[in-house]
DRENVO-46432 format. One record per residue (C-alpha): x, y, z; residue number from 1. Coordinates in steps of 0.02 Angstrom, whole numbers, plus 50000, padded with zeros to 5 digits. Layout:
N
((X Y Z) NUM)
...
END
This chain:
165
((52998 54987 55245) 1)
((53060 55096 55103) 2)
((52981 55058 54937) 3)
((53109 55140 54819) 4)
((53007 55185 54667) 5)
((53021 55310 54526) 6)
((52915 55439 54615) 7)
((52745 55406 54541) 8)
((52660 55456 54703) 9)
((52566 55618 54706) 10)
((52620 55676 54878) 11)
((52447 55682 54955) 12)
((52414 55657 55139) 13)
((52433 55481 55204) 14)
((52567 55427 55081) 15)
((52736 55367 55141) 16)
((52910 55429 55101) 17)
((52983 55331 54957) 18)
((53155 55333 55040) 19)
((53125 55290 55222) 20)
((52943 55236 55219) 21)
((52884 55355 55355) 22)
((52707 55425 55346) 23)
((52714 55612 55314) 24)
((52582 55733 55253) 25)
((52714 55849 55180) 26)
((52804 55747 55047) 27)
((52913 55837 54923) 28)
((52998 55788 54761) 29)
((53185 55751 54773) 30)
((53316 55673 54661) 31)
((53408 55540 54760) 32)
((53541 55433 54676) 33)
((53466 55475 54507) 34)
((53288 55430 54553) 35)
((53148 55558 54564) 36)
((53062 55518 54730) 37)
((52929 55588 54844) 38)
((53015 55605 55013) 39)
((52981 55669 55188) 40)
((53063 55825 55256) 41)
((53195 55719 55346) 42)
((53248 55631 55185) 43)
((53242 55791 55081) 44)
((53421 55825 55138) 45)
((53476 55689 55017) 46)
((53409 55786 54866) 47)
((53547 55790 54733) 48)
((53453 55895 54606) 49)
((53562 56048 54635) 50)
((53410 56145 54689) 51)
((53451 56131 54875) 52)
((53479 56299 54954) 53)
((53577 56341 55110) 54)
((53517 56465 55241) 55)
((53580 56608 55131) 56)
((53475 56548 54982) 57)
((53626 56490 54881) 58)
((53618 56321 54793) 59)
((53760 56194 54780) 60)
((53769 56229 54593) 61)
((53785 56417 54626) 62)
((53926 56387 54750) 63)
((54019 56273 54629) 64)
((53999 56399 54488) 65)
((54064 56539 54599) 66)
((54212 56433 54654) 67)
((54258 56396 54473) 68)
((54248 56582 54431) 69)
((54358 56626 54579) 70)
((54486 56496 54527) 71)
((54489 56564 54349) 72)
((54514 56741 54415) 73)
((54661 56684 54521) 74)
((54741 56596 54373) 75)
((54716 56748 54262) 76)
((54797 56857 54394) 77)
((54948 56741 54401) 78)
((54982 56738 54213) 79)
((55153 56809 54186) 80)
((55188 56808 54373) 81)
((55315 56677 54423) 82)
((55317 56727 54606) 83)
((55212 56575 54654) 84)
((55340 56454 54582) 85)
((55475 56372 54685) 86)
((55622 56483 54724) 87)
((55779 56440 54626) 88)
((55691 56327 54502) 89)
((55747 56435 54356) 90)
((55588 56418 54253) 91)
((55619 56580 54158) 92)
((55803 56546 54129) 93)
((55788 56381 54035) 94)
((55636 56401 53923) 95)
((55635 56292 53768) 96)
((55657 56405 53617) 97)
((55551 56392 53459) 98)
((55628 56246 53367) 99)
((55636 56218 53179) 100)
((55517 56083 53119) 101)
((55654 55957 53078) 102)
((55762 55985 53233) 103)
((55768 55799 53276) 104)
((55834 55749 53106) 105)
((55963 55889 53110) 106)
((56033 55830 53277) 107)
((56037 55648 53222) 108)
((56126 55689 53058) 109)
((56253 55804 53142) 110)
((56289 55677 53280) 111)
((56315 55538 53154) 112)
((56425 55651 53046) 113)
((56531 55681 53201) 114)
((56545 55493 53227) 115)
((56463 55498 53399) 116)
((56341 55385 53487) 117)
((56201 55466 53588) 118)
((56288 55419 53751) 119)
((56453 55495 53693) 120)
((56372 55658 53638) 121)
((56277 55673 53801) 122)
((56436 55645 53900) 123)
((56535 55772 53797) 124)
((56407 55911 53823) 125)
((56365 55857 54001) 126)
((56179 55824 53980) 127)
((56068 55674 54012) 128)
((56069 55551 53866) 129)
((55878 55538 53879) 130)
((55869 55724 53837) 131)
((55976 55699 53682) 132)
((55868 55550 53632) 133)
((55709 55653 53658) 134)
((55777 55791 53547) 135)
((55826 55669 53410) 136)
((55653 55591 53417) 137)
((55572 55762 53400) 138)
((55489 55760 53570) 139)
((55591 55890 53664) 140)
((55436 55982 53724) 141)
((55349 55826 53789) 142)
((55508 55768 53877) 143)
((55534 55936 53961) 144)
((55703 55967 53879) 145)
((55764 56141 53923) 146)
((55840 56276 53816) 147)
((56011 56243 53891) 148)
((56017 56070 53811) 149)
((55966 56142 53642) 150)
((56100 56276 53657) 151)
((56235 56148 53698) 152)
((56184 56039 53551) 153)
((56187 56187 53432) 154)
((56358 56242 53492) 155)
((56440 56070 53499) 156)
((56370 56008 53333) 157)
((56377 56178 53247) 158)
((56195 56172 53189) 159)
((56041 56284 53196) 160)
((55894 56212 53292) 161)
((55798 56371 53333) 162)
((55691 56477 53220) 163)
((55763 56647 53177) 164)
((55649 56789 53224) 165)
END
């Protein structure tokens, strides 16, 4: 019967594995489910300490670190390369420009000056009314509003929403 302790045993001959209870002269320390235990060679496979090594001498922690480094290298290599994006999605063509800090207030004031409701303005410039609302609320970036919508609002309402460079 397993005795599940905190590993106070010394690992001398005649002691039993703290995980399965088997008598084994060659007990070794292992971290199993957060507990430091003295275990037999059969139960040592459950060691979660990160010190386990495969046949090539590489630990789980080393493999995870190498995988993270490889992922970072792949992402670095892709920066500026849109070839992995969906074809025809037009990511580069509709980037949101740098907006002035009060762009939402400008759109609201211009729309009201024109005597339009949000729904009417959206219909006139052929964009989703939720996009117009997001712009007026100053959350164009969070809502994923594209540069096309900003351009249509600027043109239709005759206002400047983008920063001049």
